[in-house]
N, C-alpha and C positions, 0 to 999 in steps of 0.2 A: 451600583446595584446593591440593594440590601441582601444580606446573606444570613439565613437562619438554618442552613442545611444541617439537619441532624440535631437541632437545638430546641430547648424548651423556649417557646415564644415569650415567656415571662421574663427571661433573662435579658441582659443588655445586648444591644446589637453587636454582632461579631465584627470586629474591625479588620481582622486578618487571621492568619493561621501561623502556628509555629509547629513544624515537623521536627521533633527532637529525637536524638539517638538513632538516626537513620544511618545505614551504610550506603553512601553515595557512590554510584558508578557513573563516572563522568570524565571525559577527556583523557581516557586511557588509565585512569587511576580509580582505586576503590578506597574510600576513606570514611571514618566515622565522623558525622557532623550533624548539625541542625540547620534548618532552613526557615527563614522568616519570610512570610508572604504578606505584602501590603498592597491592597488594591489588586491590580492585575499583574503585579510585578514581583520578582524576587528581590526583597530588600537587603537581606543579609545571609551570608553563609558562615556559620560559626563552628569552629572546631574546639573540642574539649568541653569541660564543664562550664556552663554559662548561667548567668542570672537573667531571667526573662521578664523580671518584674516591670521594666519600663514599657513593655508592650502590653499595656492594660487592655482588657477586653479582647484579647486574641485567643482563639481556640487552640489549645495545645493537643497535638496528636503524638502520642508516644509510639515511635516506630522501631522500638527495640527489636532487633532480630529481623527486621525487614529491609529491603533494598529500595532505594530511591533512584529513579532514572528520569531523564528528560522524557516528555511526552513523545510518543512515536509519531513520525510523519509518514503517512502512507501516500506515496506519490502516484498511486495507480489503482483507482476504483471506478466501478460502474454502478452508481446509485440509482440509475434507471428513470430519473425524473428530469424532464417531463416525458409523458407519453407512454411509459411502460410501467406505470405505478401499480399494476396488479402484481408485479414481481417484487418491487422494492420502492422506497422513496427516501428523500433526504432525512426525514424525521426518524424512521425506523432504523435505517442503516447507520446513521450517525450515533444513535443510542447504542447500537451494537459495537460501534467503534470505541466509544469511551469506556464501555464495559471491558474491552480488551486492551485498554491502555493507549489507544490511538487518539491523539488530541488534534491532529490536523490531517486533512485529506485533499487530494487533487483528483477531480472527477473527469471522466472521459466524455467525448462529445457525441458518441453514437446513441443518442436519445431520439425522441420524436416530438418536435422537429430536431434535426441534428444541429449541434452547436457549431455552425460553420459561418456565422455572421456575428459581428460585434453586438448587434441587437439581441440575438438569442443568448449570447454569453452574459450580457447585463441582466437579462431576465432570470437566468439561473442564479446569479449572485443575489438578486433581490429575494428569490425564493429561499435560498439558504439562510439569509439573514434572519428569517422568521421561523426557521424549522430545524436548523442544524445544531446539535449539541456540541459539535467539534468545530474547529477553525476550518476554513475551506478556500479552495481555489478551483478554477475550471480551465481546461484546455480548450483552445479553439481548434476545430478540426480542419485539416487540409483536404481539399478536393482537387480535381483536375483543373478547376476553373475559378478558384477563389483567392488567388494570390493578392488581389487588391484589398480584400478584407484582412488577410494576414499582415499586410504592411501597415494596417491601422492599429495593430496590437500595441498596447502600452506595456512594455516589458516590466514596469514597476508594479503592475496590477494583475498580470496574466502569467500563470506558471509556465506555459509552453504551448507549442503547436503539436497536435497529435497527427502522426503520419501512419496510415495503414498501407503497408506495402504487401499485405496479404489479404485474404478474404475478409470482406466486411459487408455492411448493408448499404443499400441505396447507392449514393454517389460518393461514398467515402473511400473507396479503393483508388489510390493514386497510382496509375500504371502508365501514364504518358511521360516520356522522357523530358519533354519541354517543361511540363509542370513540375517534375522533380528538380530539374536544374534551377528553375525560378525559385522554388522553395528553399533549396540549399544555398542559393546565392543571396536571397533577400529576406529570409525570416529574421525578424528583430529579436527573437529570443530562442531558447532551447527547442530543439526538435526531438520529440519522444516518439520512437518508431516501433511499430509492430512489424516484424520482419519474417515473412514466409513467402516463397515464390508461388504466385497464383497459378501460373501455367503448369507447374509441376504438380501442385495439389489437384488441379482440375483433371489432369491426365491420370493421376493415381485414383481419383474418385471414379472416373469412367471405367477404368480397368477393374476396380473392385466391384462395381455394380454388375459388370459383365460376368465376372467370375461367380458372383453371388447368384445371378440368374441361372447359371449353368450348374449350380450346386457344388462348385469346387471350393468355395469359401463360405464360411459362416460369418455373416456381418455382425459380430458382437463388438463390445467395447475394445477388445484386444487388438483389433485391426487399426485402431486410430493412429498409432505411431508409424504404421506402414502406408497410411494415406497422407498424413501431415509429417513428412519424413525429416530426418536429420539433414539430408541434402537440400530440401526446400528451405529450411531455416538458414543453413550456411550460405547458400547462394544469395539469398535476399539480404542477410546481414552484411555479407562481404560487399555487396553493391552499395548499401547505405554508408558503410565505412569509407569506401572508395570515394563516394560523392562528397561526404563531409570533409575528407582530407583534401580533396581537390579545391573545394570552395571555402575552406576554413570555417565551416559551420560548427555549431555546438550541437552534438548528437548524443542522445541517450537511448540506447537500445533496450527495450523492455523485455521482460520475462524470458531470459536466456534459458534454454532447455537442453542444450547439447554440449558435450565436451568439445566438439570440433569448433564451435563458435568462440570458445575461450581464447583460441590462438589469435583472434582478431583484436584483442584488447591488451593494454599494457598494465603492468604492475610495478614498473620501475620509476615512476614519477609520482609526486604528490597529487592528490585529488584536485586541489585548486589549480593545478597546472594542466590537467587533462582537458581536452576538447571532445574526446570520444569516450563514453562511459557505458557501463552495463548494469542491468538489474536482473535479479532472479527472484523467485517466489518461494514461500515455505513449502508449497506442494511439490515442487521439483526437488526439494531437499528431503522430503518425507516419503513420497511414493515412487514406484518404478513400474515397469511393464508387468511385473508379477502381481501387482495389486489390482489389475483389471478384472481378474477372475472373481475376487471377492467384492470389489467396490462397483464394478460395472460402469454404467454411464454416469454414475455420481462423480467420477473423477475424469470424465471427458472434458477437455478444455483445449484451447488453442493458444499457443502451440501445444502439441500433445506431450503428456508425460511419457518419457522414453525409457531407456534401458537402465539397469542397475549400475552399469559402468558410467553412464552419464551422471547419475545421481552422485556417485562417489567423487567424480572429478569436480562437480559443482560444489560439493561440500569442501573440497580443498580450495576452490577458487574464492569462496567467501572469506577464507582465512588469509590467503596469500595476496589478495588485492586485485585479482583479475575482475572480480565482481565488486561493484562499488556500493550498491544499495539493495535493500530488500523491500519489495512492494508486494501487495497481495493479488492484484488483478481480481479483486472482489467483484464477482459477476453473477448475481442471483438469477435463478430461474425457478419457476414453480416445479414442484416435485413431479407433477404429471407430465411436464415437458421433458424431464430427464428419464423417467421410468417408462420407456417405450421398448418394444421388441425390435425396433428398426434403427440401425446405426445411422442411417442417412437422415432421419428426422429428429433424433435425440439432440437436444440443444447442448452446445458447448459452453462451459463456464459453470462456476459454482460460488456460493458465498463463503467467505473465509476471514473477514477482518476481525471478528470477535476472538479468534483463536490464533492469530498470527504470532503474537508474543509467546503464547503457550507452546507452539510448535518449535519456535526457535530456542526457547528455554529447554525443551526436551533434548535438543542437540547439545546444549550445555551440560545437562545432566548425564549425557552419554559420553562426555569428555571430548566432543568434536569441535567445540568453539568456546571461547571465553566470554564472560559477561561483558567485559569491556568491548570486545569485538561486536557483539550483538548490538550494543548501544551505538557504536560507531556506524554500523550498517543501517540501523533503523531510525536513528535520531540525528546524529551529527552529520553524516554524509548527505542525506537529503537536504539538510539546511545549507551545507556548503555548495552542493551541486546546483541547487536552484537559487542560491543566494537569498535565502529567506531572512527577513529582517527580524532579529530579536527572538529567535526560537531555535530549538534543537540542542540546546546546552543548558546546564545548570550554572548560570552566571548571574551575579548581582546586576540588576537593571534589566534583565531579560524577562519576557513574559513568563508567568508562573504556570507553565504547562508541565505538569509533573505526575509521576506514576509511582505508587508504592506497590511492591510485589513481595509476596510471601513465597520463598523458594522451597518451603517444606510443607506444602499443602497439596496432598495428592487428591486427584479427582479423575473421574471418567467423563469425557466430553459427551454430552447427550443432546439430541435434537431438541428435546423439551426445554433445555436451558438457553436456547438460542433466541436472541432478540430480533433476528431477521424477519422481515415480513413473510418470506417464503417458508420459514420454520424448519429448516434442516441444514445439515452441514456434512461435508464429506469426511470430516474427522470424527463423526459419531462412533462411539465405542473405543476411542483411543484413550489410554491412560496418560495423564500428564502429572507433573510433580510440582507445579507452581500455580499461583493464583494472584491476579490483580485484586488488591483490596481497596485502593483509593485512586481516583483520577481527578486531577485539577486541570481546568481549562481557563486560562486567563485569570488565575487566582480563585476561581470558583470551584468548590468541591462538587463535581457533577456526578460522581459515582462513588458509592461506598456501601458497605454492608449488603452487597449484591443487588443494589437498586440504583437506577439512573434518576437523577433529579431533573424533572422537566421544567420548562419555561426559563431555562438559562441557555443562552445561545452563544455560539462561537463568533469569531470575527474573520473577515477576509484576510488572507495572507498578503503581506507586502514583500516586495523583492528589491534588494539593493543592487540595481543594475544601472 
C-alpha cells in the first residue's frame, strides 16, 4: 500500500518510517532507542546514536521525550455491527480505537443477527476487512444448542468462544448444565465468560421493583450494585472456574468487578502456564459506588461498578498478578437510551475504547502502577493469553503496531472530542495527563496530529494454536 500520510504528495514515496529517540516501554524494560519500520513489520530496533542514511526515503519521526509502546490489544469490545448500527459500527469505533492507541480488537457476538454460526462470523470478518482501521477478530457466541457450530471453529482464525453465564439477549444466555458441560469439554479454543448468576439477579430485580412500587426505594443508578450483586458475580465465576478445572478447559473470565472473585485466580505461576485467567476494565479501576450520584446511568454497566473497597483491591490485583489483562467492554448506547428516569429501562454499558490508555496512565501518574505493567496488561498479556501471532511486543520481525505517547500533555476528556458514533463518554470532564500522538497499524501511520487517516484498513488476527 502506498503511504503518503502527512506528506507533501510531490515528494518521493515514503518507503517506511524511522521513529528515533523514543523511550521504549517493552518486555519489562524502559530504554532509549529508535525503531525502523519497513512495510508492515519492525525491521530494526537500534540503541544509541545511529546513521539512518541507508534507509533512503523513510520518514523520520523524532520522538524525543515521548514513549513508544506496542499497540494495545483490546480483547473485549461491542462494536454493534451488524444490526445495531444506530449505536456504533466497525468504521466509527475502530477510528476511536486507533485514536486511543488500540491497534487490535476482539468483538463480541451479541449483535443482530447474533454471531452464533460460522457463516455469521465469516460475514463479520468480511465487513471488518473493508471498514476497520484496526486489526480485528470475532468471538463465536455459545448458546444452549450450538455446540456443533462451536466444534467447527478454526482456533488459528477465531479468538475465542463467548459464554454468557449472566443476563444477555435472545438465545445467548447459556443456563443448561448439559450445554455448559459440552462447551467446557469440547470447545477448541479459549472460552471468554461473562459471569453473573441469572437467578440471583432476577430475584433482586423483582424485589427492587416491588420496593420501588411501594415507595420504599428510589430506583436510581445507585441501586445497580444491589441488583447485580457481588454474590451474583462470585457464584457464577466460581461455577465457571470449577467447570474449567474439572474439564481442563481454557477459561478467561471477563470484567472482574469484585474483590471476592480475586480469590478464585492464581498469581503464583507464569501467564503462559495458566489455564484460568481474569480481566478487569478501566472503569472498575476508576469509578466506585460513590460516583453514581454524579454520573448516574452514564456508568451503569454489567457487571455493576461496586464499592470503593472493590476498586482498591482490583488496583492491587492488576499489579500483583491476580488480574492478567485489561479490556474495555466498550459497549456504546445512544445517550437517550441512558438518560432515562427509569432504572429498569436505562441501558447498561458505555463507550470507552478511546480513553482506556488515558485512564490507565492516570493510575500511573497517581503512582499506582508502572508503565511497564500497563504495557504488560494491555499489550503483552493479551498476545500471550490468546496466542496472537506477531503482535503485542516491540520485536524485530513483528507487525509494526506501535503507539507514541506524550506523558506530559494535560487535557480534559470531553464528549465533543469523542469519535464514537454515539458521541459521548462516561469519562467526560475527567482531567488526564497523557496524550496519544501517533498510532501505527501494520506499519501504516493511521493516527497523528489528532486525526485518523481513512481508507487504511487493519488485518484479521492470526493465532498460533
